[in-house]
N, C-alpha and C positions, 0 to 999 in steps of 0.2 A: 283132509281139508280140501277146500276147493281153491281154485286160483282165481285171483282177480286180475282183470286187465286194466292197464293204465290207460287213461284217456289220451288221445293223440295230442302231441304238442302243438301249441298255438303258434302258428307261424305269423310273426309280425310282418305286418304289410309295410314294405318300404315306401318312406314319403317321397312323394314326386317333387320335383324342384319347384314347382309353383306352389306346393303346399309348404315347403321349407321357407320360401321367401315371405309367403303370408305369416307363418309363425313369427318369422324374424322381425317383420314390420310390427306385429302385435306387442313383442318384446320391447322394441324400440319406442313405440308410442307409450308403453306403460313407463319406461324410464324417462322419457321427455316429459311425461305428466308429473312424474315424481320430482324431477328437476324443477319443473315450472312451479309446483306447490312449494317446494323448498326455497326457491328464489323469492316467492311472494312473501313466505313465511320470515325469510332473512330481511327482506326489505322492510316489513313491518316491524321486526325487532329493532332494525337499525333506525328506524324512524322514531320508534319508541326511545331508544337510547340517545338519538339526537335531541328529541324533545326534553328528555330528562336532563341531559347535560346542559341544554340551552337554558332550562329552567334553573339548574343549579347555578350556572354562569349568571343569569339573570339576578337571582337571589344574592350571589356572591359579589356582582357588580352594585347591586343596591347596598348591600352591606359595607362594601369598599367605600361607595359613594357618601354614605352615611357616616362611616369612621373618618373619611377624609374631610367631610363637611364640620364634622365634630372636632377633628384635630384643627383644622383652620379657625374655627370659632375659639377654640381653646387658646390658639396661639394669639389671637387678637387681644383676648383677655390678659394672657400672660405677659404679651408685650407692653400693655399699658400698666400691668403691676410692677414689670421688671424696670421700666424706664427710670424712675427715680433712683433706684439702686445703681443701675449701670452709669447714669450721670454723676452720682456721688463718686463713683469709683474712679471715673475718668478725672474729675476735679482733684480727688485725693492723689492720683499719679502725678499730675501736673504740680501739685503743690509740694509733694515729697521730692520730685525730681528737680524742681526749681531750687529747693533748700540745699540739696545736696550739690547741685551745681555751683551755688553760692559758696558752699563750703570748699569745694574743689578749686574754685578760683582764688579763694583766700589763701588756701594751702600753696597753690602755684606762685601766688604774690609773695607770701612769706619766704618761699623757698627760692625767690628770684629763678624760676625756671627757665632754661634756655631754649627749650622746646616749645613750639607753638600749640595752641589749643586746637586738637583734632576735630573739634566741632565747628571750627570755622575755616572755610574753604579760602577764604582771602589770607588769613594768618598763615596757613600752610604754604599757599603759593608764594607768599612773599619771603617765608623762611628758604624755600628752594631756590628763588631768584637771588637772594642774598648770598647763598652758598655757591651759586653758578658764577657770581661776579666777584667772589672773595679771591685774594691773591694766592699763589701756590704756596703751601707749607712744607715743612720737613716730613719725613715718612711718619714719625710716631704721632705728629700732630694730626696728620691726614687720618691716620687710623682712628684717633679719637673722633674726628668729624664723621667717620664712617659708622662708629659705634652709635653716635647720637642719631644718624639716619635710620640704623636698623631698629632703635627703640621707637622712632617716630613712625616707621612702617609698620611695626607690630601693634601700635596704637591705632593706626589707620585701619588696619585689617580688623580690629576688634569692632571699631566704630561702624565699618562697612557691614559686618556681620549682624550688628544690631539693626542698622538702617534697612537692610534688605527685608527684614521681617515685620517692618511696620506695616499695617493694613493699608492697602491701595497703593504702596510705593511703586514709582516707575523706576525699575532697577537700571534701565539705560541711562536715565538722567542723573544717576548719583556720581559724584565727582571723586570719589576715592579711589577708584582703579586708576585714573589718570595720574593723580598724585603719587600713587604707589610705583607706577611705572617710571615717572620722571625721578623719583628718589632713587630707584636702581640705576638708572641711566647716569645720574649724577656721581653715584658711587664709582661706577667704573671710570667715568671721566676724571674724577680726582685721583684715582689710583694711576691712571694712565699718565697724568700730569707728573705725579712724583717719580713714576718710573722713567719718564723721558728725561727728566732732570738728571737722574742717576747715570743713565746711559750716556748723556751728553758729555758728563764730567767722570766717565769711568776710568780714563786714562790717569786722572789725578787720584782717584779713589783706589786704584789697584795696588796690589801688594808688591813686594820685592820680586815674587815669582810672577808677576804679571797676572794675577788672578784677583777676581772681584766676586765675592759673594757676600750677601747681607741678608739678614732676616730680622723681622719684628712681628709681634703679635698684639692683639687687643682683645676684648671680650667677643667682638663680632667676626674677626678674621685674623688668619695668619698669613703673612706676606714674605715670601722668599724670591730672591733673584740672583741668578748665576750669569755672569758675562764672560764669555769665552774668548779672551783676549789673547792667551797663549796659544790656543789651538794644538794642544799637547796630546798626542795619541795615547800617551800612558795614563791619561786621566780617565778612570773607569767609573767613578761615582763622585758625587757631589752630596755632603752631608750639611744639614742645618739643625744641629742638636738642639739650639734654642727655641725652635718651633716644633720638633719632632717629626722633621720631614727629611727624606733622603731620596736621591734620584741615582739610578744605575743607568749610565748613558751606553748608547750604542756608538760603535766606533765613528759612524757617519756624523753624529753631533759632537763628538769630541774634536773633529777636525774641521767643523764648520764655525764661520764668523757669525755667531748668533748669540742671543742671549735666551735664558730659559726662566720664564716667571711663573711660579706656583702660588695660588691663592686659595686657601682653605677657608670657605666661608660657611660660618655657623648656620646662617639662613641663606637660602639660595636666592634672595630677593635682587641681586645684582647680576643673575646668571641668565642666560637667553632661555632656559626653561621656565623661568618663573611666570606663574600665571596661565601656563598653557595647559588645558585639560589633558589628563595622563592617567592611565590605570596604576602608574608608579608614584610612590613618593620617595624623597630622598631621606636617608638617615644619617644624621650629623651633618647637613647641609651639602654643599657642593665643593669640588675640588677643581679649579680651572688651571690647567697646565697649558702654556702657551709659548710658542716660539717668537721672538721679537727681533727684528732687524737692528742692527748696530749702525750709529750714525756715522757719516765720513770721518775718517782718521784726522785729528787735528794737526795742523802744521805749526812747527816750531822754527821761528826765524828770529835770530839776534835777541833771544830771551822773551820774546813774545810768542804767546799761544794763539794760533788763529783757528776759531772753530766756525763751521758753518752753522748759521742760526736760521733755521726755517720753520716749517710746520713741524719738524721733528722736536723742536725745543718744547712743545706743549702737548704732544701725544705720542703715540707709539705706533709702529707699523707691525701687524701680526704677519707671520710667515705660516704656509701650510706645511704639513708633514704627511708623507716624506718629502724632503726638498726637492724642488725641481733641478737644482744644480748644486753639486757639492764640490767646493774647490774649484769651480769652472771647468771640471774634467769633461762634463757631459751636459747635453741640453735636454729639455723636456722632462716633465713631471714623472716620478716614479710611482708605481701603482702601490695602494695602501697594502695589497695582499702581499707584496714582496718586501714591505718595510721592516726594518729591525725593531723590535718593541723596546720600549723604555720601561724600566721597573720603578714604580713609585712605592714608597713605604711611608706610611703616616699614622698617626694615633687618632682613633675615634673619640670624640668628647666623652667624659665620664657620664653625662647626664642623658645617653641615648640608649635606649632598650634594643638590643640586638638579640632577637630570640630565635631567628631562623638557624636551622642547623647548618644550611648551605647558604653562605653570604653571597649575595648576587651583586655584581659591580657592572655599570653600564656607562655609556658615553652618550652625550646629547647630540642627536644628528639634526642640525637645525635646518637642514634641507627639507627632511621630511617632518620636522617638528615633532619628533618622538624619541623616546629613549631606546638604545639598541645594546644588545649584549654580545654581539659579535666584535671580534678583535681585542677582547679582553680575556686574558687566560692566567692560569697559576695563580688563583686567588687563595691567599692564605690569611687566616684571622685567628689571632690569639685572644681569646675571651679574657684571660687573666691581665694581660698587659694592655689590652685594646689595640694592639699594633695590627695594621692591616696593610698587606703587600700584594701587588698584582703587576702583571705586564699588560701594557696596552700599546697597540700601534696607532691610537688616535690621541693626539695631544690637543686636548679641547675641555670642555666641562665634563667631569666625571664624578660619579656618586655611588654610594651603597644604595641599592634599591630595594623597596618593599612594595608589595601590592597595597593599594589604598583599602582594599576590603578585607585587609588581614584579620580584623576583629569581628567581621561579619560572617553569617547573619548573628544578631543578638539572639540569645537563647531564652532569656526571660528578663524582666523588670519589675521593681516593686518600689513605689513612692509612699513614704511613710511620714504623716506629720508628726512633728516633734515639739510639742509647745506651740506657742504663739509665733506665727509668722517664721517658721523654721520647718524644714524637712530633711529626710534621708532618703536618697535615690540609689538603690543598688541595681546593677546591671551585670548580668552574665554574658559576657562578650565570648566570641569564639576561642579566646586565649585566657583572658583573665576575669576575675570579679572585680568590678570597679565601683567604687561608693562615693557619692558626692554628699556634702553637707551644705545646704543652701540657706541663706537668711538675707534680710534686708541689706546686709553689708557685703554681700557677694556669695560666691560659690567656693568651696575648698575641697580638696582631694582628700579622702580619707583612706582608700585603698585603690590600688594594690600597694603594699609597702615594699616597693622594690628600691634597692640602694640607688638605681639611677633617677629615681623620682623624688629623692630626699629633699630637694630644693623646692618642690611644689607641695609637700604634704603639709596640711594644717594651715596653709596661707589663704585668706580670702581674697578673691579678685573677681572681676566681671567674668561671666560665664564665657564669652567669645575668647578672652585672654586666656584662661585656663585651658580651654580646649585647644587653643592655638599652641600653648606650650607643651600640651600633651602629645599633639601632633608632631611638634619638633622632637620630641622625646621618643618617637615611634610607636606611639598609640593614637591612631586615628579614629576619633569618634565623631567625625563631622562628614559623614558620607553624602554623596550625590546620587541622583538617579542612575547615573553611568555605573555606579558600584553594583547595581542589581544584577548586571547581565553575566558576570563570570560566576555567580553563585548558582549553586544547584539546589535551590530551596523553594523554587516557584513563588519568588518574591515579585509582587507588583507593587511599586511605590504608589502611594496615594496622591491624589490631586494636592497640589501645593496648597492651593487655596483652601481646600477642605482641611487639610492636615493642621493649617495655621489656626483655621477657626475652631476646629475640634480642641486644639491645645487650649485656646483662649477660653473656651466655656467649660471643658472639663477640669481643668486646673483650679477654677473657682471652688471645686468640690473639695480640694485637698486640704483645706483647713479643718475639715472634719472626717474626711474619708481617706482610706488608704485606696490607692489606684495600682493595678497590675495589668501585665499583658493578659490577653485572651487567646486561647488557642484558635478562635474562629477567625480572628482578624485578618490572617494572611490568605484566606479563602474568600473574603469578602471583596466586592468590586472596588476599584479605586476610589470611588464616591462614598465609601462606607467605611466606618471604623467601629471595631468592638473593643472594649476595655472590661476589666473586672473592677468592681468597687465593694468596700466593705467598711461600715463605720469604724472609726479609729477608737479603741477603748484607751483609757489613760494607763501609763505604765505602772506596774507595781513597784512600789519603792523598794521592796526587797529584792528586786532583780539585780541591783547594783551591789548587792552585799555577798561577798563570796567568803567561804570559810578557808579556802585554799589561796595560797600567794601565787599560784600558777596563772599565767595570762588566760583569759577567758577566750575560748574560741567562739566567735559570734556567727551564728547562722542568719545572715541577712535576709534569707528567704523563708525563715521559719514561719511566718504569717501565711504562707501559701497552703499549709496544711490546716489552717484554722477553718472553722465552720462559718458560714454567713456570707460568703462571697456571691455576689450577683453579677451577670454580665449585661452590660450596657451597649446598646446599639447606638451610633451616632451618625448621621447625615445631614444634609443641608436643611436646617430649620426642623430637625426630627431628632428626637431622643426617646429611647425606651428600654425598659428593662426586659429582656428576653428570656424565653424558656430554657435555652440550651445553656449548659455549663461545661466545666472542664471534664467532668466525668462521663459525659455523653460521647457516643461513638460518632454519631451523626449530628448535624444541626437541624433542629426541627423547622420545617417549612410549611406554609399553607398552599392552597392550590394555586395561587399566583405566583409561588416561588418566593415569597416574602417571609422573613424571620418571624415564627410565632412569638407572641408576647408571653411573658410570665402570667401566671393566673391573677386575676383581678387588676392586671396592669393596662393602662392606655398609653398612647404615645403622647409626647409633649413637643413644644418648640425649643426647649433647651434642657441640658442635663440637670440644671438646678431645679427646674419645675418638676422633674421626675420625683425629686426626693423632699420637696419642701412640705408636702402633707404630713409625711412621717417624721420629719426633721424640722419642726416649726422655727427653731433658733438658727437654721442655716444662714437665711438672710444677714441676720445680725452678726454671726461669726464671720462672714464674708467682709462685712463692713469693718469689723474690728481688726481685720488682717492688713498688714502693710501692703499697700499697693505697689510699692517699689519691690517688695519681696516677691509678690506675683509677677511683675515684670522680670526679675531675675530668673525666676523658675521658668517662665514661657521661653526666655532666651536659651537656657540650657537644653530643655526638651526640644525645642524647635530646632536646634543645631544638632542634636543627637539623632533625630529623626526616628524615635523608638516606634513610632506608629505605622512606619513603612518598612523597618529593617528588622523587625522581630519575628522569627520563624519557628519558635519552640513551643512546647506545650509543657505544662507544670508537672 
């Protein structure tokens, strides 16, 4: 074979610097052109998108404007249609309330009632003035007067709670709080008068051992007084078995010329804390422990007893603890931190629910106008005997405390019509299932069937009275906006005006519909409310027949699992059935962030008009429902504030 020779390798010519720069420029120009074309294309795309969105927004705005115009036109028609019905309801309510007021006045006349009519400011003021000018009475009679004042104050509170929920009311112009404050001050004044009389004559009242202690009680309060005449260092404690109170004395008080007064008030209306906004409520009222100065020692000359009679004859002088001077040995006030504590043992009332595992006792700091827990220790509570014992370096107003938001947030609620002008409201609070039965004759508690609530179960009374008594019993179902702050449930209270209007209009449906909480309500703005509604079907008569003698366990929320619930959205002059229900993970919204309406639904000016077409008898049913019953129901739900403080889903 022959040999082939390989061609010589081609030697690449090296680019000069100038050539390299030329190539680089060409590449940069190419990239710049690509970028320019891309930017033009992006700008065209963005412009097309902008035009598309603008067109969509224009169309949406046109649709929204059309829908709004249709809604406004619909409202105008509905307002005219509804006017006769609403006017008739006002007349009905006026007539029913006037009839009931006449019956109440007649009952008062027949019963020769000693308390004034709480609807009359003049009558209440006259009663307080007459009490102020009345002569001093003995202890038992004074306690009777204080009992009547406590009843009157409870009635005034109920009247105030009704008045504040009247449409357009000027709360600042209401007279009830002034009268309530005056009743509290008069209660203390009368108790001071009787204590002053006892102190002035303590030398005559003292026992052979030169001791004076007395106690008495009434429905509203317990009164105990110990006057230290002997100053015996061996006295370690003072017992008042007739009122279930006892005091263990520090040595400093056993040696001091003082009196100790203890007043256990069933309601704290005569205490300094009364009416001051606080995150705490008292359980079982307040216990006021005070040191009182003793009047000058009387002189006895030739069978005569000479007593100094001055301002001390009509009132008492309170002393601070620790005492500034004990037995004249030292000058200057001792610090509270170094003060020897006093042990107080008392019995909590049997009609107060104490459910906290750790009982909390605090004292009222009038300087900061707040409850404080510092300086109270060794708290012991026996749930069986209801005996409470604790040490305190503060001798002032003391109380068992509970957070006002203990029942919050509500987990769920359900309002069910039960025949004509009657309904059942079930609420699952943070601690209890609470059930109310409301009729034209008032509201009664059905559950919880706790022994402490025995006196409230099954008795009809105005809703504010019942809720007030429940609060006293330790179940506070009258929340305020302030109670939302400590809750970790993202609760935003609804606007007060909207909440009141929503109840007024939504509760008109309760003659034919069940109403319940909606999971979407808590996430709606403060100017929007959502509830669930469902037609109420007649009860099966067989439901009440059991084959077993065992008591039936009632599931008050069984209707939540039934089919047929719809969600209604309410805002100012706006009501509509919306698409989203309890089973949905997210609420359905349109491009404007508004709640999508249910299929074939349109918005109306009121909840009633949302349902009238499918329920033509609704207006007639509303007219045949007692207006006073509807008023009672509004009072109940208005004070419960279910639309603001329910944070659960079903």
